[in-house]
N, C-alpha and C positions, 0 to 999 in steps of 0.2 A: 242466121247468125255467123255462120262460118265466114261468109262474105267481109260480114264487120270486123270481125277478128283479124282476118287476114289484109282487109284495109289499114287497121289499127297499126298492125305489123309495119305494113309499106309506109306508114308515118313517119318512123322511128328514123328521123335523120343524122347528119352530122353536125346539123346547126341548130343550137338551143333555141333562136328564135324561130325557126321551121318547125320545130318540136313543139313549141308552145301555141302556134296558129294553128297547126295541123290538128293538134288534139282537142283544142277548143271546137274547132269545125266539126269534128268527129262526133264531140260530145252534143252539141247543139244543131248542127245540119245535116249530117251524113244520113240519116233514117229518113228525113223527109225528101231525098232526092229521088225524082224519077229515073227510069232507065238511060235517058239521055245523060242526064247529070252525072247519075254513075260512069258512065265512059267518059264523061268529060273529065272527071276528077281523076280517073284511072291515068287518061292521060298527060295529065298537069303532074303527077306521081312519078311519072316515067321521067320528067326532067332532071338533068341534074340539079344539086342543090342550090350552087348559086343563081342559074338561070330561074328556078322556080322563085327563089327569093326575090329577085329583080322583081320579077313580074308581080308578085304580092305585094312589094314595097312602092311599087310605082316605079323603081327606077328603070325599068324596059317598059316599052309600050308593046300592048297585047296587039300583034298582028293577027292573029288566028280568032275571029270572033266565035268561033263555035265553044271557045271556052268561057265567054265572058260572063253568063249567068253564075257558074263556080266560081271563078275568080272574082268576081263581087262581093261573093260570100265570105271567101276566103279573107279578103281584104278588109270587111267589118269584123274580123276575129283580131 
């Protein structure tokens, strides 16, 4: 549970759009992620807000295929 709470805290961003998408993701998908998915999500959270939003919204093409499974889940939210 501690990791879930830590991830929720890291999902609090400076962009309202990101806050909404990330909170939905946490509520609907986070607990089903395997270790690889959790690592992918952590790496995505390390991105600056604008870069992360551009990936989620499709404004920027994802060059790193290792993020693709988690990124697709985020895009559905």
